[in-house]
matplotlib code that plots the C-alpha trace (Angstrom):
import matplotlib.pyplot as plt

x = [12.3, 14.3, 13.2, 14.8, 14.5, 11.7, 9.3, 6.5, 6.9, 5.0, 4.8, 1.6, 1.7, -1.6, -2.1, 1.7, 2.1, 4.0, 2.2, 3.6, 1.3, 2.2, 0.4, 0.4, 2.5, 5.3, 5.5, 7.9, 10.1, 10.5, 11.5, 13.9, 15.5, 16.0, 17.5, 18.4, 15.6, 12.4, 9.3, 6.0, 2.9, -0.6, -2.2, -5.9, -8.2, -7.6, -3.8, -4.1, -6.4, -4.2, -1.0, -2.6, -3.7, -0.1, -0.9, 2.4, 5.4, 7.8, 5.7, 8.8, 9.1, 5.8, 6.4, 9.9, 8.8, 10.4, 7.1, 3.8, 0.7, -2.8, -5.0, -8.3, -10.5, -12.3, -8.9, -8.1, -11.5, -10.6, -7.1, -8.7, -10.9, -7.7, -6.2, -3.9, -5.6, -3.8, -4.4, -3.7, -5.3, -3.9, -5.7, -3.4, -5.6, -5.3, -1.6, -1.1, -3.2, -1.3, 2.0, 1.0, -0.6, 2.0, 5.3, 6.1, 7.4, 6.7, 10.4, 10.8, 11.6, 8.4, 7.7, 4.3, 4.3, 0.9, -2.4, -3.3, -1.7, -4.8, -4.7, -1.0, -1.5, -4.3, -2.0, 0.7, -1.7, -3.1, 0.2, 2.2, 5.1, 8.2, 9.9, 7.1, 7.7, 5.2, 5.7, 2.9, 3.9, 1.7, -0.7, 1.2, 4.4, 5.3, 5.7, 8.1, 11.8, 12.1, 9.3, 10.7, 14.1, 12.4, 10.8, 14.1, 15.9, 13.2, 13.4, 17.1, 17.4, 14.9, 16.5, 13.3, 13.2, 9.7, 8.1, 4.3, 3.4, -0.2, -0.2, -2.6, -2.1, 0.8, 2.1, 3.2, 4.7, 6.6, 7.9, 9.0, 11.1, 12.8, 13.5, 14.9, 18.2, 19.1, 18.4, 21.3, 20.2, 17.7, 14.2, 10.9, 8.7, 5.0, 2.7, -0.6, -3.1, -5.8, -5.0, -4.1, -7.6, -9.1, -6.7, -7.6, -11.3, -11.3, -12.9, -15.0, -14.2, -16.9, -18.6, -17.2, -20.2, -19.3, -15.6, -16.6, -18.7, -15.9, -18.0, -15.9, -15.6, -19.4, -19.7, -17.2, -19.2, -22.4, -20.8, -19.0, -20.8, -19.9, -16.2, -16.0, -18.7, -16.8, -13.5, -15.0, -16.9, -13.7, -11.6, -14.1, -14.4, -10.6, -10.4, -13.1, -11.0, -7.8, -9.5, -11.0, -7.5, -6.1, -8.7, -7.2, -3.9, -5.6, -7.6, -4.4, -2.6, -5.5, -5.7, -2.0, -2.5]
y = [0.0, 3.2, 6.3, 9.7, 12.5, 14.3, 16.0, 15.0, 11.3, 9.4, 5.6, 3.8, 0.0, -1.7, -5.4, -5.8, -3.4, -0.2, 2.5, 6.0, 8.8, 11.7, 13.9, 13.1, 16.2, 14.8, 11.4, 12.1, 14.6, 11.9, 9.3, 11.7, 12.3, 8.5, 8.2, 4.8, 2.4, 2.5, 0.3, 2.0, 0.0, 1.2, -1.1, -2.0, -4.5, -7.2, -6.9, -7.3, -10.4, -12.0, -11.5, -12.9, -16.0, -16.5, -15.9, -14.0, -16.3, -13.7, -11.4, -9.6, -8.0, -6.3, -5.4, -4.0, -1.8, 1.6, 3.4, 1.8, 4.0, 3.4, 3.0, 2.3, 4.6, 1.5, 0.0, 3.3, 3.2, -0.2, 0.9, 3.9, 1.6, -0.1, 3.2, 3.3, 5.6, 7.7, 11.3, 10.7, 8.1, 7.9, 5.7, 4.3, 5.7, 9.2, 8.9, 7.7, 10.6, 13.0, 11.7, 11.9, 15.4, 17.0, 15.1, 13.4, 15.4, 14.4, 13.5, 11.4, 7.7, 6.0, 2.3, 0.6, -3.1, -4.6, -2.8, -3.1, -1.8, 0.4, 2.0, 2.7, 4.3, 6.4, 7.4, 8.4, 10.6, 12.2, 13.2, 13.5, 11.3, 11.0, 8.2, 5.8, 2.1, -0.8, -4.4, -6.9, -10.2, -13.3, -14.7, -16.7, -14.8, -14.6, -18.4, -18.5, -17.7, -17.3, -14.7, -12.8, -12.7, -11.3, -8.6, -7.7, -7.6, -5.3, -2.9, -2.8, -2.2, 0.8, 2.2, 4.0, 6.7, 5.6, 2.1, 1.7, -2.0, -2.6, -6.4, -7.1, -7.1, -9.1, -10.2, -6.6, -6.2, -9.5, -8.5, -5.1, -6.9, -8.9, -5.8, -3.6, -5.5, -5.6, -1.9, 0.4, 3.9, 6.1, 4.5, 4.4, 1.3, 2.2, -0.7, 0.7, -2.1, -0.9, 2.8, 3.2, 2.0, 4.7, 7.4, 6.9, 6.1, 2.4, 1.9, 4.4, 5.3, 5.6, 9.0, 11.4, 10.9, 7.2, 8.1, 10.6, 8.0, 5.5, 3.3, 3.1, -0.6, -0.9, 1.0, -1.5, -4.3, -2.9, -2.5, -5.8, -8.2, -11.5, -10.9, -9.2, -10.6, -13.7, -11.9, -9.1, -11.7, -13.7, -10.5, -9.1, -12.4, -12.6, -9.0, -9.8, -12.8, -10.7, -7.9, -10.4, -11.9, -8.4, -7.5, -9.3, -7.5, -4.2, -4.7, -5.6, -2.5, -0.2, -1.7, -0.8, 2.8]
z = [8.9, 9.0, 10.9, 10.7, 13.2, 11.4, 13.8, 11.4, 12.0, 14.6, 14.9, 16.0, 16.5, 15.9, 15.1, 15.3, 12.4, 12.9, 10.9, 10.3, 11.3, 8.9, 6.4, 2.7, 2.0, 4.2, 2.6, -0.2, 1.7, 4.4, 1.8, 0.2, 3.6, 3.9, 0.5, -1.1, -2.1, -0.1, 0.1, 0.8, 1.7, 2.6, 5.2, 5.1, 6.8, 4.2, 4.7, 8.5, 8.1, 5.5, 7.5, 10.6, 8.5, 7.4, 3.7, 3.0, 2.7, 4.1, 6.4, 7.8, 4.4, 5.1, 8.7, 7.9, 5.0, 5.0, 5.2, 6.3, 6.1, 7.3, 4.2, 5.9, 8.0, 9.4, 10.4, 12.1, 13.9, 15.3, 16.3, 18.0, 20.1, 21.1, 22.1, 19.1, 16.6, 14.0, 13.1, 9.4, 7.3, 3.7, 1.3, -1.4, -4.1, -2.6, -2.2, -5.8, -7.1, -5.0, -6.3, -9.9, -9.5, -7.3, -7.1, -10.4, -13.4, -17.0, -17.4, -14.3, -14.9, -13.8, -14.0, -13.6, -12.6, -13.2, -14.1, -17.8, -21.0, -21.7, -18.2, -18.5, -21.9, -20.5, -17.6, -20.1, -22.0, -18.9, -17.5, -20.7, -19.4, -21.6, -19.5, -18.5, -18.7, -18.2, -17.3, -16.6, -15.1, -15.7, -13.1, -10.4, -11.0, -7.3, -7.2, -10.2, -9.8, -13.6, -13.6, -10.6, -12.4, -15.6, -13.5, -11.7, -15.1, -16.6, -13.6, -13.5, -17.2, -17.1, -13.9, -12.6, -10.0, -9.0, -9.3, -8.7, -8.0, -9.0, -8.5, -5.7, -1.9, -0.4, -3.9, -4.7, -1.2, -1.6, -5.0, -3.6, -1.0, -3.7, -5.8, -3.0, -2.4, -6.1, -6.9, -6.3, -7.4, -5.6, -6.1, -4.2, -4.6, -4.0, -3.4, -4.7, -5.6, -8.0, -7.6, -11.3, -12.3, -10.1, -11.4, -15.0, -14.4, -15.2, -11.8, -10.0, -6.5, -3.8, -3.6, -1.0, 1.3, 1.6, 2.3, 4.9, 6.7, 6.5, 4.2, 1.1, 1.7, 1.7, -1.6, -3.2, -1.8, -3.3, -6.7, -6.8, -4.4, -6.1, -5.9, -2.5, -0.2, 0.8, 1.2, 3.3, 5.5, 6.1, 6.7, 9.2, 11.0, 11.3, 12.6, 15.2, 16.3, 16.4, 18.4, 20.9, 21.2, 22.1, 24.6, 27.7, 27.2, 26.7, 30.0, 31.8, 30.5, 31.5, 35.0, 35.6, 34.7]

ax = plt.figure().add_subplot(projection="3d")
ax.plot(x, y, z, "-o")
ax.set_aspect("equal")
plt.show()
């Protein structure tokens, strides 16, 4: 993790993850000041639970990302209870939309890893990109050195300025960590999950009232209960366990104040 001297950067450590507290408008200027190749991740409850369960082969890749943002208002609420709340919560879908609407130009070299061919074509039409490349690795790619090598070759040959990894949590972050050392030109690697789906309307985001009430997760559960109910239950159970584990140290710290 690299940190410059920007007055707009604040680091908040919650659940052993150092999250940057900055506004969305300062994200790309901060990365431009860093230069080089940067990994951007947006942390949510599922990430915290999965990392604590040891489901990422190389967790240091996640913890040491160049920019870690808080994606979840519920996660921020829990961090606030622990005295570690952030002022700025930046959902990955909001950040992706902001990037495409305000930062990227039609001639920028942009590469999408994952998503679907139909969604990427819709994205290309919507923003009239002239240098948009798409590569979709097969299921289980992260366990295959041959598939990883194919992805690396495709990215290096296209030489993108921006890469958006839409490959699912922890897999996309792990891939970004494999890409960073082999890329030598200026490039930002955004780990964005299903954000492209939301951006082109393939999936519908929660109405604003749900987002304001910090209930976007509940809306997703209502619209896709079969896929999400078990995952959400296990994630919340894990977070309760992590929170309970942290309470003694929080009490000790508060008693010393």
